Backbone as a chain_set.jsonl record, in Angstrom:
{"seq": "MRPLIVLLLALAVAGCDRGKPETPQPAANTLATADPSNATAAAGDGSPVSSGTSKLDTSHAGEKMPAIPFTGPDGAPATLTANLGKPLMVNLWATWCAPCLAEMPTLDALATREKDRLHLMVVSQDLAGKRAVDPYFASHKFTALQPYLDKQNVLMEAVKADTLPVTILYGADGKERWRVVGGMDWTGADAKSIIDKALS", "coords": {"N": [[36.169, 26.149, 3.177], [35.863, 23.478, 4.038], [34.077, 23.996, 6.624], [31.498, 24.752, 5.019], [30.928, 22.35, 3.9], [30.516, 20.833, 6.025], [28.322, 22.115, 7.176], [26.202, 21.961, 5.18], [25.983, 19.122, 4.689], [24.947, 18.579, 7.371], [22.566, 19.779, 7.269], [20.958, 18.718, 5.131], [20.812, 16.457, 6.212], [19.118, 17.01, 8.342], [16.87, 17.777, 6.73], [16.05, 15.457, 5.742], [14.287, 14.219, 7.951], [12.79, 16.358, 8.569], [9.151, 16.85, 8.936], [8.662, 14.315, 9.433], [6.82, 12.136, 11.585], [6.868, 11.738, 15.005], [7.345, 8.467, 16.508], [5.083, 7.114, 18.241], [4.66, 5.679, 21.535], [3.6, 2.243, 21.654], [-0.076, 1.926, 22.092], [-2.119, 0.526, 25.21], [-3.962, -1.114, 23.906], [-2.742, -1.941, 21.783], [-0.657, -4.037, 19.23], [2.839, -3.991, 19.062], [5.097, -5.483, 17.156], [8.131, -7.184, 15.955], [7.332, -8.932, 13.853], [5.915, -8.842, 10.88], [3.602, -10.215, 10.387], [2.108, -9.908, 12.036], [0.898, -7.473, 12.291], [-1.563, -6.523, 12.557], [-3.292, -6.585, 14.928], [-5.419, -5.118, 15.91], [-7.897, -3.02, 18.616], [-9.966, -2.32, 17.554], [-10.319, 0.468, 17.692], [-9.431, 2.356, 15.981], [-7.004, 3.147, 16.012], [-3.577, 3.09, 15.111], [-1.808, 0.212, 14.378], [1.252, -1.008, 14.882], [4.19, -2.48, 13.595], [7.281, -4.491, 13.16], [7.755, -3.662, 10.112], [5.225, -3.208, 9.052], [1.911, -1.302, 9.042], [-1.4, -1.384, 10.29], [-3.93, 1.241, 9.338], [-6.121, 3.044, 10.402], [-7.175, 5.695, 10.046], [-7.948, 7.185, 7.767], [-10.358, 6.106, 7.136], [-13.5, 5.934, 5.522], [-13.125, 7.976, 3.909], [-13.259, 8.777, 0.57], [-12.615, 7.11, -2.834], [-10.207, 7.847, -4.76], [-10.951, 9.609, -8.243], [-8.952, 9.621, -10.089], [-7.55, 9.353, -13.334], [-4.908, 6.586, -14.336], [-3.103, 4.578, -16.0], [-4.464, 1.612, -17.361], [-3.576, -2.175, -17.81], [-3.784, -2.616, -20.417], [-2.721, -0.162, -21.613], [-4.624, 1.456, -21.743], [-6.884, 4.328, -20.463], [-7.558, 4.146, -16.633], [-9.574, 4.046, -13.931], [-9.936, 4.07, -10.345], [-12.686, 4.364, -9.612], [-14.059, 3.121, -11.453], [-14.68, 0.605, -10.712], [-16.314, 0.244, -8.768], [-18.8, -0.972, -6.486], [-18.161, -3.323, -5.918], [-15.809, -4.463, -3.418], [-12.508, -3.101, -3.325], [-9.26, -3.691, -3.575], [-6.536, -2.094, -3.181], [-2.782, -1.838, -4.258], [-0.168, 0.011, -3.909], [2.961, 0.202, -5.523], [6.43, -0.324, -5.982], [9.312, -1.527, -8.677], [11.688, -0.892, -7.516], [11.356, -1.319, -4.9], [11.946, -3.306, -2.006], [10.425, -4.253, -0.035], [7.728, -4.126, -1.567], [8.345, -5.632, -3.179], [8.731, -8.369, -2.012], [6.242, -8.663, -1.155], [4.37, -9.16, -3.185], [4.031, -11.834, -4.233], [2.194, -12.741, -2.238], [0.088, -11.184, -2.808], [-0.742, -12.046, -5.236], [-1.744, -14.452, -4.714], [-3.589, -14.014, -2.827], [-5.349, -12.452, -4.545], [-6.415, -14.267, -6.273], [-7.646, -16.223, -4.327], [-9.49, -14.81, -3.325], [-11.131, -13.783, -5.33], [-14.07, -13.459, -5.851], [-15.087, -12.168, -3.744], [-13.716, -9.741, -3.87], [-11.955, -7.138, -6.012], [-8.42, -6.966, -6.912], [-6.01, -4.778, -7.269], [-3.088, -3.739, -8.371], [-0.848, -1.136, -8.364], [1.834, 0.101, -10.195], [4.299, 2.632, -9.115], [6.344, 3.281, -10.508], [8.471, 5.638, -12.276], [9.491, 5.045, -14.624], [7.751, 3.654, -15.932], [6.254, 1.069, -17.908], [8.58, 0.312, -19.151], [10.206, -0.826, -16.799], [8.354, -2.322, -15.453], [6.897, -4.125, -16.775], [9.005, -6.149, -17.572], [9.613, -7.299, -15.01], [6.88, -8.4, -14.322], [6.686, -10.25, -16.474], [9.005, -11.777, -15.868], [7.723, -13.164, -13.157], [5.101, -14.178, -13.75], [2.451, -13.793, -12.591], [-0.495, -14.886, -11.315], [-3.062, -13.882, -11.321], [-2.553, -11.157, -11.084], [-2.487, -7.9, -12.47], [-0.663, -5.345, -14.374], [-0.822, -2.251, -13.561], [-0.159, 1.072, -14.287], [1.2, 4.063, -12.6], [2.553, 6.388, -13.579], [3.17, 9.225, -12.969], [2.48, 8.949, -10.146], [0.303, 10.112, -9.274], [-1.798, 8.804, -7.775], [-0.875, 8.269, -5.401], [-0.151, 10.443, -4.264], [-2.819, 11.493, -4.158], [-3.859, 9.824, -2.258], [-3.032, 10.487, -0.129], [-0.363, 9.141, 0.368], [2.931, 8.643, 1.785], [5.004, 6.76, 1.482], [6.279, 3.425, 0.422], [5.839, -0.218, 0.338], [1.714, 0.474, 0.08], [-1.339, -0.632, 1.067], [-4.447, -0.231, 0.307], [-7.877, -0.69, 1.237], [-11.071, -0.673, -0.258], [-14.5, -0.157, 0.331], [-17.58, -1.614, -1.226], [-18.823, 0.611, -1.568], [-16.93, 2.259, -2.083], [-15.564, 3.771, -0.393], [-13.107, 4.326, 2.066], [-11.824, 1.477, 4.048], [-9.553, 0.561, 5.377], [-5.794, 1.107, 5.828], [-3.105, -0.306, 4.84], [0.21, 0.012, 5.573], [3.421, -0.413, 4.581], [5.489, -3.675, 4.203], [3.676, -6.941, 3.775], [2.544, -10.407, 4.791], [-0.061, -10.972, 2.87], [-1.078, -13.764, 2.711], [-1.262, -14.532, 5.066], [-3.079, -15.589, 8.259], [-3.296, -12.95, 9.801], [-3.836, -11.056, 7.626], [-6.102, -12.414, 6.323], [-7.864, -12.052, 8.56], [-8.292, -9.065, 8.874], [-9.246, -8.664, 6.438], [-11.694, -10.031, 6.3], [-12.993, -9.199, 8.315], [-13.384, -6.063, 7.78], [-15.073, -6.849, 5.465], [-17.381, -8.195, 6.399]], "CA": [[35.133, 25.252, 2.504], [35.281, 22.317, 4.802], [32.865, 24.324, 7.257], [30.436, 24.759, 4.373], [30.629, 21.39, 3.225], [29.815, 19.924, 6.872], [26.971, 22.809, 7.097], [25.31, 21.336, 3.804], [25.71, 17.777, 4.875], [23.902, 18.705, 8.257], [21.034, 20.711, 6.668], [20.71, 17.817, 4.382], [20.699, 15.079, 7.198], [17.543, 17.301, 9.181], [15.73, 17.514, 5.856], [15.122, 14.071, 5.54], [13.588, 13.92, 9.022], [11.49, 17.354, 8.293], [7.897, 16.499, 8.572], [8.535, 12.767, 9.87], [6.058, 12.066, 12.496], [7.834, 10.86, 15.891], [6.704, 7.39, 16.616], [4.511, 6.944, 19.734], [4.639, 4.297, 22.096], [2.059, 1.487, 21.145], [-1.226, 2.13, 23.8], [-2.037, -0.927, 25.778], [-4.726, -2.087, 23.098], [-2.465, -2.099, 20.071], [0.356, -5.06, 19.469], [3.563, -3.942, 18.541], [6.179, -6.441, 17.087], [8.852, -7.073, 14.909], [6.48, -9.707, 12.837], [5.027, -8.548, 10.282], [2.255, -10.889, 10.123], [1.135, -9.551, 13.4], [0.973, -6.126, 12.318], [-2.816, -6.156, 12.606], [-4.118, -6.766, 15.924], [-6.222, -3.876, 16.931], [-8.964, -3.475, 19.205], [-11.054, -1.933, 16.718], [-10.673, 2.085, 17.837], [-9.043, 3.164, 14.639], [-5.726, 3.499, 16.324], [-2.623, 2.633, 14.219], [-1.336, -1.067, 14.794], [2.462, -1.005, 14.134], [5.015, -3.914, 13.715], [8.568, -3.896, 12.272], [7.306, -3.522, 8.512], [3.675, -2.61, 8.367], [1.098, -0.714, 10.393], [-2.739, -1.19, 10.029], [-4.185, 2.636, 9.474], [-7.815, 3.268, 9.875], [-7.373, 7.103, 9.983], [-8.685, 7.947, 6.442], [-11.652, 5.453, 6.753], [-14.459, 6.907, 5.375], [-12.624, 8.685, 2.799], [-13.81, 8.33, -0.993], [-11.653, 6.72, -3.577], [-9.959, 9.161, -5.91], [-11.415, 9.213, -9.266], [-7.872, 10.272, -10.799], [-7.023, 8.496, -14.219], [-3.619, 6.234, -14.36], [-2.691, 3.665, -16.996], [-4.545, 0.429, -17.358], [-2.6, -3.255, -18.481], [-4.16, -2.184, -21.696], [-2.537, 1.276, -22.213], [-5.995, 2.798, -21.693], [-6.782, 5.162, -18.893], [-7.965, 3.313, -15.534], [-9.638, 4.573, -12.598], [-10.349, 2.876, -9.024], [-13.672, 4.42, -9.356], [-14.844, 2.047, -12.117], [-14.857, -0.606, -9.539], [-17.522, 0.747, -7.515], [-19.987, -1.968, -6.488], [-17.283, -4.463, -5.625], [-15.007, -3.859, -2.636], [-11.481, -3.164, -4.236], [-7.96, -3.743, -2.646], [-5.556, -1.426, -4.162], [-1.845, -1.947, -3.474], [0.973, 0.847, -4.641], [4.15, -0.412, -5.183], [7.338, -0.149, -7.23], [10.201, -2.322, -8.587], [12.663, -1.051, -6.761], [11.11, -1.238, -3.535], [12.376, -4.681, -1.511], [9.37, -5.193, 0.892], [7.111, -4.404, -2.462], [8.39, -7.307, -4.462], [8.412, -9.391, -1.239], [4.601, -9.297, -0.848], [3.883, -9.34, -4.37], [3.275, -13.214, -4.567], [1.173, -12.951, -1.534], [-0.959, -10.537, -3.188], [-0.972, -12.705, -6.123], [-2.221, -15.542, -3.871], [-4.734, -12.96, -2.468], [-6.307, -12.264, -5.652], [-6.844, -15.94, -6.931], [-8.319, -16.612, -3.625], [-10.554, -13.567, -2.784], [-11.622, -13.332, -6.451], [-15.126, -13.387, -6.007], [-15.266, -10.98, -2.859], [-12.876, -8.708, -3.872], [-11.041, -6.99, -6.794], [-7.254, -6.302, -6.242], [-4.911, -3.904, -8.472], [-1.698, -3.483, -8.101], [-0.817, 0.132, -9.34], [3.055, 0.609, -10.018], [4.638, 3.779, -8.978], [7.817, 3.373, -11.295], [8.888, 6.681, -12.927], [10.0, 4.313, -16.16], [6.315, 2.847, -16.224], [6.223, -0.227, -18.831], [9.981, -0.503, -19.177], [10.415, -1.243, -15.486], [7.189, -3.18, -14.68], [6.838, -5.516, -17.662], [10.057, -7.637, -17.351], [9.196, -8.007, -13.651], [5.595, -9.107, -14.749], [7.052, -11.339, -17.232], [9.206, -13.209, -14.796], [7.061, -13.643, -12.03], [4.163, -14.978, -14.352], [1.212, -14.088, -11.89], [-1.901, -15.718, -11.843], [-4.336, -13.102, -11.116], [-2.54, -9.434, -11.129], [-1.972, -7.163, -13.686], [0.267, -4.156, -14.055], [-1.643, -0.898, -13.784], [0.729, 2.084, -13.958], [0.968, 5.358, -12.252], [4.344, 7.519, -13.722], [3.092, 10.7, -12.415], [2.607, 9.318, -8.838], [-0.943, 10.99, -8.895], [-2.591, 8.225, -6.782], [-0.105, 8.398, -4.097], [-0.812, 11.843, -3.735], [-4.495, 11.857, -3.841], [-4.302, 9.012, -1.218], [-1.752, 11.125, 1.02], [0.841, 8.024, 1.147], [4.42, 8.742, 1.697], [5.898, 5.569, 1.503], [5.832, 2.09, -0.024], [4.249, -0.279, -0.329], [0.704, 1.162, 1.066], [-2.534, -1.301, 0.551], [-5.995, 0.297, 0.92], [-8.878, -1.627, 1.042], [-12.227, 0.386, -0.154], [-15.774, -0.77, 0.294], [-18.249, -1.236, -2.416], [-19.313, 1.739, -1.796], [-16.091, 3.545, -2.646], [-15.034, 4.47, 0.677], [-11.832, 3.258, 2.345], [-11.744, 0.889, 5.307], [-8.331, 0.695, 6.072], [-4.774, 0.975, 4.324], [-1.61, -1.002, 5.338], [1.658, 0.688, 5.188], [4.602, -1.627, 4.483], [4.967, -4.782, 3.128], [2.899, -7.583, 4.815], [1.894, -11.314, 4.083], [-1.389, -11.389, 2.32], [-1.626, -15.152, 2.732], [-1.835, -14.911, 6.381], [-4.188, -15.412, 9.1], [-3.577, -11.549, 10.37], [-4.507, -10.135, 6.657], [-7.08, -12.569, 6.598], [-8.717, -11.733, 9.45], [-9.0, -8.078, 8.513], [-10.181, -8.482, 5.041], [-12.791, -10.632, 6.645], [-13.848, -8.09, 9.166], [-13.478, -5.303, 6.73], [-15.824, -7.194, 4.203], [-18.52, -8.803, 6.882]], "C": [[34.426, 24.366, 3.127], [34.179, 22.782, 5.902], [31.807, 24.253, 6.453], [29.838, 23.364, 3.792], [29.681, 20.603, 4.544], [28.495, 20.849, 7.326], [25.951, 22.274, 6.164], [25.071, 20.346, 4.432], [24.786, 17.757, 6.426], [22.565, 19.291, 8.22], [20.327, 19.478, 5.934], [20.018, 16.515, 5.157], [18.962, 15.685, 7.813], [16.674, 17.502, 8.038], [14.841, 16.632, 6.083], [14.224, 13.689, 6.941], [12.606, 14.887, 9.211], [10.039, 16.672, 8.29], [7.436, 14.589, 8.808], [7.837, 12.854, 11.426], [6.791, 11.373, 13.655], [6.749, 9.554, 16.117], [6.415, 7.103, 17.963], [4.561, 5.671, 20.277], [3.25, 3.848, 21.892], [1.125, 1.623, 22.664], [-1.396, 0.555, 23.882], [-3.111, -1.659, 24.627], [-4.105, -2.146, 21.739], [-1.351, -3.572, 20.383], [1.424, -4.583, 18.809], [4.811, -5.136, 18.541], [7.189, -6.623, 15.716], [8.185, -8.196, 13.821], [5.617, -9.174, 12.117], [3.555, -9.161, 10.0], [1.283, -10.588, 11.401], [0.944, -8.249, 13.639], [-0.631, -5.551, 12.208], [-4.113, -6.253, 13.974], [-4.555, -5.861, 16.832], [-7.534, -4.268, 17.845], [-10.074, -2.716, 18.59], [-11.308, -0.429, 17.036], [-10.044, 2.757, 17.027], [-7.59, 3.542, 14.9], [-4.396, 2.638, 15.561], [-2.152, 1.167, 15.008], [0.068, -1.144, 14.405], [3.311, -2.297, 14.264], [6.353, -3.526, 13.034], [8.641, -3.446, 10.807], [6.359, -3.052, 8.487], [3.228, -2.164, 9.658], [-0.26, -0.621, 9.528], [-2.909, 0.542, 10.448], [-5.483, 2.648, 9.305], [-8.055, 4.997, 10.267], [-8.26, 7.78, 9.18], [-9.613, 6.906, 6.424], [-12.679, 6.709, 6.44], [-14.202, 7.662, 4.362], [-12.913, 7.984, 1.608], [-12.616, 8.136, -1.695], [-11.643, 7.682, -4.356], [-10.356, 8.755, -7.229], [-10.27, 9.818, -10.191], [-7.529, 8.875, -12.003], [-5.265, 8.059, -14.183], [-3.926, 5.188, -15.732], [-2.961, 2.263, -16.836], [-3.77, -0.531, -17.935], [-2.796, -2.747, -19.976], [-3.63, -1.169, -22.617], [-3.663, 2.062, -22.028], [-6.009, 3.287, -20.269], [-7.67, 4.171, -18.076], [-8.568, 3.966, -14.375], [-9.82, 3.78, -11.421], [-11.729, 2.881, -9.114], [-14.581, 3.622, -10.229], [-14.915, 0.836, -11.774], [-15.837, -0.544, -8.382], [-18.576, -0.162, -7.634], [-19.707, -3.123, -6.296], [-16.243, -4.049, -4.65], [-13.658, -4.334, -3.84], [-10.441, -2.691, -3.143], [-6.897, -2.62, -3.58], [-4.031, -0.965, -3.56], [-0.545, -0.992, -4.49], [2.247, 0.567, -4.082], [5.257, 0.374, -6.466], [8.491, -1.106, -7.235], [11.299, -2.262, -7.809], [12.612, -0.633, -5.46], [11.295, -2.764, -3.071], [11.03, -5.082, -0.766], [7.981, -4.718, -0.204], [7.098, -5.656, -2.773], [8.231, -8.754, -3.207], [6.882, -9.944, -1.142], [4.085, -9.338, -2.468], [3.166, -10.638, -4.818], [2.375, -13.474, -3.831], [-0.173, -12.298, -1.854], [-1.537, -11.361, -4.506], [-2.153, -13.805, -5.782], [-3.721, -14.772, -3.462], [-5.737, -12.932, -3.493], [-6.873, -13.239, -6.032], [-7.832, -15.99, -5.751], [-9.864, -16.219, -3.25], [-11.216, -13.179, -4.123], [-13.172, -12.975, -6.535], [-15.809, -12.784, -4.586], [-14.804, -9.917, -3.306], [-12.259, -8.639, -5.237], [-9.624, -6.335, -6.37], [-6.488, -5.767, -7.342], [-3.76, -3.387, -7.691], [-1.171, -2.259, -9.163], [0.619, 0.471, -9.093], [3.22, 2.2, -10.384], [6.084, 4.483, -9.718], [7.697, 4.658, -12.082], [8.734, 6.044, -14.285], [8.665, 3.545, -16.481], [6.735, 1.194, -17.028], [7.556, -0.711, -18.549], [10.735, -1.087, -17.806], [9.309, -2.719, -15.161], [7.081, -4.765, -15.655], [7.592, -6.555, -17.577], [9.863, -8.062, -15.828], [8.201, -8.666, -13.855], [6.453, -10.221, -15.405], [8.066, -12.565, -16.474], [8.941, -13.723, -14.097], [5.781, -14.49, -12.825], [3.22, -14.882, -13.07], [0.338, -14.388, -12.553], [-2.972, -14.899, -12.221], [-4.094, -11.314, -11.071], [-1.96, -9.105, -12.53], [-1.215, -5.986, -13.625], [-0.476, -3.147, -14.646], [-0.35, 0.316, -13.166], [0.842, 3.688, -13.921], [2.234, 6.468, -12.192], [4.1, 8.592, -13.057], [2.818, 10.637, -10.917], [1.196, 10.163, -8.128], [-1.886, 10.109, -7.709], [-1.967, 8.253, -5.448], [-0.703, 9.533, -3.701], [-1.977, 11.998, -3.492], [-4.904, 10.726, -2.635], [-3.592, 9.554, 0.372], [-0.832, 9.953, 1.401], [2.017, 8.771, 0.957], [5.557, 7.799, 1.712], [5.211, 4.326, 0.77], [6.113, 1.103, 0.216], [3.009, 0.358, 0.417], [-0.29, 0.119, -0.187], [-3.799, -0.737, 0.787], [-6.873, -0.725, 0.329], [-10.324, -0.675, 1.044], [-13.367, -0.742, -0.18], [-16.228, -1.038, -1.029], [-18.771, -0.068, -2.932], [-18.083, 3.077, -2.087], [-15.303, 4.354, -1.485], [-13.906, 3.682, 1.26], [-12.353, 2.924, 3.847], [-10.825, 1.348, 6.281], [-7.276, 0.583, 5.194], [-3.604, 0.045, 5.741], [-0.534, -0.284, 4.673], [2.698, 0.114, 5.422], [4.143, -2.94, 4.392], [4.522, -5.885, 4.59], [2.838, -9.172, 3.975], [0.633, -11.502, 4.286], [-2.084, -12.393, 2.194], [-1.619, -15.63, 4.083], [-2.794, -14.975, 7.191], [-4.828, -14.037, 9.431], [-4.557, -10.7, 9.118], [-5.862, -11.001, 6.354], [-8.53, -12.147, 7.343], [-9.182, -10.412, 9.585], [-9.537, -7.559, 7.347], [-11.497, -8.96, 5.874], [-13.69, -9.76, 7.51], [-14.278, -6.805, 8.394], [-15.286, -5.433, 5.76], [-17.361, -8.03, 4.832], [-19.654, -7.777, 7.175]], "O": [[33.211, 24.17, 3.122], [33.316, 21.933, 6.123], [30.88, 23.652, 6.994], [28.7, 23.199, 3.353], [28.616, 20.006, 4.384], [27.591, 20.214, 7.87], [24.789, 22.2, 6.565], [23.944, 20.322, 4.927], [23.944, 16.867, 6.545], [21.681, 19.226, 9.075], [19.135, 19.28, 6.17], [19.054, 15.825, 4.826], [17.922, 15.029, 7.75], [15.491, 17.391, 8.362], [13.652, 16.638, 6.404], [13.44, 12.747, 6.826], [11.608, 14.598, 9.871], [9.913, 15.812, 7.418], [6.447, 13.919, 8.512], [8.312, 13.573, 12.305], [7.391, 10.351, 13.321], [5.538, 9.658, 15.922], [7.296, 6.869, 18.79], [4.511, 4.654, 19.585], [2.191, 4.476, 21.9], [1.474, 1.485, 23.836], [-1.045, -0.335, 23.106], [-2.992, -2.881, 24.533], [-4.755, -2.355, 20.715], [-1.246, -4.078, 21.501], [1.171, -4.648, 17.606], [5.348, -5.597, 19.548], [6.893, -6.181, 14.606], [8.797, -8.181, 12.753], [4.497, -8.969, 12.584], [2.605, -8.579, 9.476], [0.124, -10.93, 11.636], [0.826, -7.763, 14.764], [-0.906, -4.404, 11.858], [-5.329, -6.061, 13.949], [-4.3, -5.727, 18.029], [-8.091, -5.365, 17.877], [-11.103, -2.535, 19.241], [-12.407, 0.021, 16.713], [-10.016, 3.963, 17.275], [-6.989, 4.213, 14.061], [-4.465, 1.409, 15.576], [-2.18, 1.133, 16.238], [0.098, -1.441, 13.211], [2.993, -3.119, 15.124], [6.522, -2.454, 12.451], [9.648, -2.863, 10.407], [6.385, -2.108, 7.697], [3.664, -2.353, 10.793], [-0.361, -0.041, 8.447], [-2.356, 1.095, 11.399], [-6.024, 2.326, 8.248], [-9.118, 5.391, 10.746], [-9.082, 8.634, 9.512], [-9.778, 6.66, 5.229], [-12.718, 7.87, 6.846], [-15.202, 8.108, 3.799], [-12.848, 6.756, 1.546], [-11.612, 8.78, -1.389], [-12.617, 8.346, -4.709], [-10.164, 7.57, -7.501], [-10.672, 10.548, -11.098], [-7.317, 7.712, -11.659], [-4.412, 8.935, -14.039], [-5.01, 5.181, -16.316], [-2.1, 1.549, -16.321], [-3.023, -0.014, -18.766], [-1.785, -2.502, -20.635], [-3.819, -1.092, -23.831], [-3.631, 3.286, -22.157], [-5.42, 2.873, -19.27], [-8.448, 3.43, -18.676], [-7.705, 4.58, -13.747], [-9.85, 2.572, -11.659], [-12.316, 1.833, -8.843], [-15.743, 3.418, -9.878], [-15.229, -0.029, -12.592], [-15.975, -1.221, -7.363], [-19.244, -0.238, -8.665], [-20.533, -4.031, -6.387], [-15.624, -3.079, -5.087], [-13.61, -5.217, -4.697], [-10.529, -1.836, -2.262], [-6.787, -2.729, -4.801], [-3.888, -0.088, -2.708], [-0.151, -1.362, -5.596], [2.655, 0.593, -2.921], [5.047, 1.18, -7.372], [8.838, -1.591, -6.158], [11.887, -3.265, -7.406], [13.402, 0.121, -4.891], [10.741, -3.563, -3.827], [10.594, -6.223, -0.921], [6.931, -4.976, 0.385], [6.23, -6.526, -2.706], [7.745, -9.854, -3.474], [6.442, -11.092, -1.079], [2.935, -9.775, -2.509], [2.137, -10.704, -5.491], [1.547, -14.296, -4.225], [-1.26, -12.648, -1.394], [-2.74, -11.297, -4.76], [-3.196, -13.968, -6.415], [-4.807, -15.135, -3.914], [-6.877, -13.358, -3.304], [-8.088, -13.106, -6.177], [-8.994, -15.792, -6.108], [-10.89, -16.856, -3.011], [-11.918, -12.17, -4.056], [-13.473, -12.129, -7.376], [-17.012, -12.956, -4.389], [-15.536, -8.938, -3.159], [-11.974, -9.699, -5.795], [-9.587, -5.353, -5.628], [-6.382, -6.445, -8.364], [-3.674, -2.771, -6.629], [-1.094, -2.357, -10.388], [0.894, 1.04, -8.037], [2.716, 2.861, -11.292], [6.641, 5.574, -9.598], [6.604, 4.742, -12.643], [7.883, 6.49, -15.055], [8.699, 2.768, -17.436], [7.507, 0.381, -16.521], [7.816, -1.749, -17.941], [11.775, -1.742, -17.878], [9.615, -3.831, -14.73], [7.158, -5.953, -15.341], [7.169, -7.709, -17.511], [9.991, -9.254, -15.547], [8.407, -9.849, -13.585], [6.882, -11.105, -14.664], [7.944, -13.79, -16.498], [9.494, -14.802, -13.884], [5.556, -15.596, -12.333], [3.171, -15.923, -12.415], [0.141, -14.334, -13.767], [-3.693, -15.086, -13.201], [-4.964, -10.443, -11.039], [-1.285, -9.73, -13.347], [-1.154, -5.572, -12.467], [-0.766, -3.053, -15.838], [0.168, 0.392, -12.052], [0.647, 4.435, -14.88], [2.706, 7.115, -11.257], [5.072, 8.977, -12.407], [2.823, 11.673, -10.252], [1.048, 10.637, -7.002], [-2.576, 10.7, -6.879], [-2.672, 8.256, -4.438], [-1.642, 9.604, -2.908], [-2.278, 12.699, -2.526], [-6.029, 10.705, -2.136], [-3.671, 9.111, 1.518], [-0.535, 9.76, 2.58], [2.113, 9.524, -0.012], [6.748, 8.04, 1.91], [4.007, 4.189, 0.556], [7.288, 1.261, 0.549], [3.316, 0.829, 1.512], [-0.221, 0.014, -1.411], [-4.141, -0.979, 1.945], [-6.72, -1.399, -0.689], [-10.69, -0.06, 2.046], [-13.23, -1.896, -0.584], [-15.488, -0.787, -1.98], [-19.075, 0.277, -4.074], [-18.237, 4.289, -2.234], [-14.592, 5.344, -1.656], [-13.76, 2.492, 0.981], [-12.996, 3.646, 4.609], [-10.907, 2.014, 7.313], [-7.421, 0.138, 4.056], [-3.526, -0.052, 6.966], [-0.43, -0.047, 3.47], [3.035, 0.069, 6.605], [2.99, -3.369, 4.448], [4.808, -5.792, 5.784], [3.035, -9.225, 2.761], [0.097, -11.964, 5.293], [-3.245, -12.421, 1.788], [-1.875, -16.795, 4.384], [-3.692, -14.221, 6.816], [-6.024, -13.742, 9.446], [-5.55, -10.004, 9.329], [-6.835, -10.287, 6.112], [-9.688, -11.992, 6.954], [-10.225, -10.221, 10.211], [-10.092, -6.477, 7.156], [-12.351, -8.093, 6.058], [-14.911, -9.663, 7.389], [-15.472, -6.504, 8.376], [-16.183, -4.622, 5.529], [-18.259, -8.407, 4.079], [-20.738, -8.164, 7.612]]}, "num_chains": 1, "name": "protein.A"}
């Protein structure tokens, strides 16, 4: 019986790593640092820029935003494509995700600061939906953020995301400019720099 348990544990551990890409060495034109606020210093060639907690990824640039419905703050169906004509930043997050929670106040500040230039949506991937998200929003009293819900995780699948948080910037034409995988300080100079560059 003991060898069987050891074998099952070994298979379980091996399964967690399957499909996980190997982490490449940073290229000469990228900046790898443990400081998440420096996660965005790329040479503009599309190569990901890694940091301790976040990565700027332009490998999906040019892909159209999905038109899949999810739930809006009023309980009615909502879509990303309803926002065509204005740049849209979409943050996929969950209440059980510590980096997601850490960046939410900075996303709220960003949404307030950039309201004239872009629309920002935070779409919860919590399977519990309103039961998890409403108490969180009630306790944080965000100024600009509203709770969108995706209990089936259809957006996460449609945008080919496999981790949270992920924040995607779409241009007014509905095409992806870049995404940041992992938590980030959205009030920092690096965040402002990548947004300004994408919207210029």
